[in-house]
C-alpha positions in Angstrom: -14.2 -21.9 16.1 -12.7 -25.3 16.4 -9.6 -25.6 18.5 -7.8 -27.5 15.8 -8.0 -24.7 13.3 -4.8 -22.6 13.3 -5.4 -19.0 14.0 -3.4 -15.8 13.9 -4.2 -12.2 14.7 -4.9 -10.0 11.7 -2.5 -7.0 11.8 -5.1 -4.8 10.2 -8.2 -5.4 12.3 -6.9 -7.4 15.2 -9.2 -10.3 14.8 -8.3 -14.0 14.5 -7.6 -15.3 11.0 -7.7 -18.9 9.8 -5.2 -20.7 7.5 -5.7 -19.6 3.9 -2.6 -21.0 2.2 0.4 -23.0 3.3 3.5 -23.9 1.4 7.1 -24.9 2.3 8.1 -21.3 2.1 5.3 -19.4 3.8 2.0 -19.6 5.7 -0.8 -17.2 5.1 -4.0 -16.5 7.0 -7.3 -14.8 6.0 -9.3 -12.6 8.3 -13.1 -13.2 8.4 -13.7 -9.6 9.4 -11.7 -7.4 7.0 -11.0 -10.2 4.5 -7.3 -9.4 4.5 -4.8 -12.1 3.6 -1.6 -11.9 5.6 1.7 -13.8 6.2 2.4 -15.4 9.5 4.5 -13.0 11.5 7.3 -15.5 11.5 7.8 -14.8 7.8 8.0 -11.0 8.0 11.2 -10.0 6.3 14.0 -8.1 8.1 15.0 -4.6 7.2 18.1 -5.9 5.5 16.1 -8.3 3.4 13.7 -5.5 2.4 16.4 -3.1 1.5 18.3 -5.6 -0.6 15.1 -6.5 -2.4 14.2 -2.9 -3.1 17.7 -2.0 -4.3 17.5 -4.9 -6.8 14.6 -3.2 -8.6 15.6 -1.2 -11.7 13.6 1.9 -11.0 14.8 4.4 -13.5 12.6 7.5 -13.1 13.2 8.4 -16.8 12.0 5.1 -18.1 8.8 5.6 -20.1 7.6 2.2 -19.0 8.0 3.0 -15.3 6.3 6.3 -15.8 3.4 4.7 -17.7 3.1 2.1 -14.9 2.5 4.8 -12.2 0.3 6.9 -14.6 -3.0 5.8 -13.0 -1.9 7.7 -9.9 -0.3 10.7 -11.6 -3.2 11.2 -14.0 -5.7 11.0 -11.1 -3.8 13.5 -9.1 -3.6 15.9 -12.1 -7.4 15.5 -12.6 -8.3 16.2 -9.0 -5.7 18.7 -7.8 -4.0 21.9 -9.0 -0.5 23.2 -8.5 -1.7 25.1 -5.4 -2.1 21.8 -3.6 0.6 19.9 -1.7 1.3 16.1 -1.8 3.3 13.3 -0.4 4.8 10.4 -2.2 4.6 7.8 0.6 7.0 4.9 0.2 8.7 6.4 -2.8 11.4 3.8 -2.8 14.7 3.9 -4.7 13.3 5.7 -7.7 10.6 8.3 -6.7 9.1 8.5 -10.1 5.7 9.9 -9.0 7.5 12.8 -7.3 9.6 13.4 -10.4 6.7 13.3 -12.9 4.6 15.6 -10.9 7.4 18.0 -9.9 8.2 18.4 -13.6 4.7 19.6 -14.1 4.9 22.1 -11.3 3.3 20.2 -8.4 4.5 20.5 -4.8 5.1 17.0 -3.8 7.7 15.5 -1.4 9.1 11.9 -1.4 9.1 9.9 1.8 10.5 6.4 2.3 11.6 4.9 5.6 14.8 3.4 3.9 15.7 5.7 1.1 14.1 9.1 1.8 13.7 9.1 5.6 12.7 12.6 6.5 10.4 12.1 9.6 9.6 15.8 9.6 7.4 15.2 6.5 5.2 13.0 8.7 4.3 16.0 10.9 2.6 17.9 8.1 -0.7 17.4 6.3 -1.3 17.0 2.6 -4.0 17.5 0.0 -3.1 14.3 -1.7 -0.9 11.3 -0.9 0.4 8.8 -3.4 1.1 5.3 -2.2 2.2 3.2 -5.2 3.0 -0.6 -4.7 3.5 0.0 -0.9 0.6 -1.3 1.1 1.3 -4.9 0.4 4.6 -4.4 2.2 3.0 -3.1 5.4 4.0 -5.2 8.5 1.6 -3.2 10.6 -1.2 -2.0 8.3 -3.4 -0.7 11.1 -0.7 1.7 12.2 0.2 2.6 8.6 -3.4 3.4 7.5 -4.0 5.4 10.7 -0.9 7.4 9.9 -1.9 8.0 6.3 -5.4 9.1 7.4 -3.9 11.6 9.8 -1.6 13.0 7.1 -4.6 14.0 4.9 -6.1 17.5 5.0 -9.8 18.0 5.0 -11.1 17.1 1.5 -7.9 15.3 0.7 -7.4 12.0 -1.2 -5.2 9.0 -0.7 -4.2 7.3 -4.1 -3.1 3.7 -3.8 -1.8 1.2 -6.3 -1.6 -2.5 -5.5 -2.8 -5.7 -7.0 -6.0 -6.7 -5.1 -6.7 -10.4 -4.6 -9.8 -11.7 -6.3 -11.7 -15.0 -6.0 -10.4 -17.5 -8.6 -6.8 -16.4 -8.4 -4.5 -19.4 -7.8 -2.9 -18.0 -4.7 -0.2 -20.6 -4.4 1.1 -19.7 -7.9 0.2 -16.0 -7.8 3.1 -13.9 -8.9 2.2 -11.1 -6.4 2.6 -13.2 -3.3 5.9 -14.7 -4.5 7.7 -11.5 -3.7 9.1 -12.2 -0.2 8.5 -8.6 0.9 4.7 -8.8 0.1 3.1 -9.7 3.3 -0.4 -8.4 3.3 -3.0 -8.6 0.5 -6.3 -6.9 0.1 -9.7 -7.8 -1.4 -12.4 -5.3 -2.4 -14.1 -6.0 0.9 -10.8 -5.1 2.8 -10.8 -1.7 1.2 -14.4 -1.1 2.1 -13.5 -2.1 5.7 -10.7 0.4 5.7 -13.0 3.1 4.4 -15.4 2.6 7.2 -12.8 2.0 10.0 -10.8 5.1 9.2 -13.8 7.3 8.4 -13.1 8.0 4.7 -16.2 9.3 2.9 -15.6 7.2 -0.2 -13.5 4.5 -1.7 -13.3 3.8 -5.4 -11.6 0.8 -7.0 -10.6 0.8 -10.6 -8.3 -2.2 -11.3 -5.1 -1.5 -9.4 -6.0 2.0 -8.5 -7.8 2.5 -5.2 -8.8 6.1 -4.1 -9.8 7.0 -0.5 -11.5 10.4 -0.1 -11.8 12.4 3.1 
């Protein structure tokens, strides 16, 4: 690698990334190993910034539009698991809609959020399914977070993720998803395959915004 190429360490796979996109507001790198795209650590938001941003969201759990938005996850959980199984809504935010929708149907699911539902005892248990909706793009330390999620799954369990994967051809500088100041890590299809292999998942399926990792 030429010395004049800026590099940074990927917080998912710990390899050196090269400059992917630079603007007046933020600098992003891409990792050649896991294909992740990540903000320079100097641009990681503070807890205060994140909390203010999340609290500005109008997440009404009774809003049909909000419920429809998370339906790829809730429908997939209903298809794959019964009321006898237990689940975790990881990063449930200010409006734990996934928890509410599934609880109404009799499922045993608990919300966890480091800011709004911080119950660390929930991270000492294991679950048949984990929902992680619009969360992984916020991970400051995705390697640590994915290892934790993997450890929380029971044998035969599934991790259901929703995010907006980056695809070739997207105008990154003008991409709406990267304009959120709390979105600091973006994933390509290849990144999810790397996560599957690195964390010993048996399978990874990608259907639009829905990504499912299976034990």
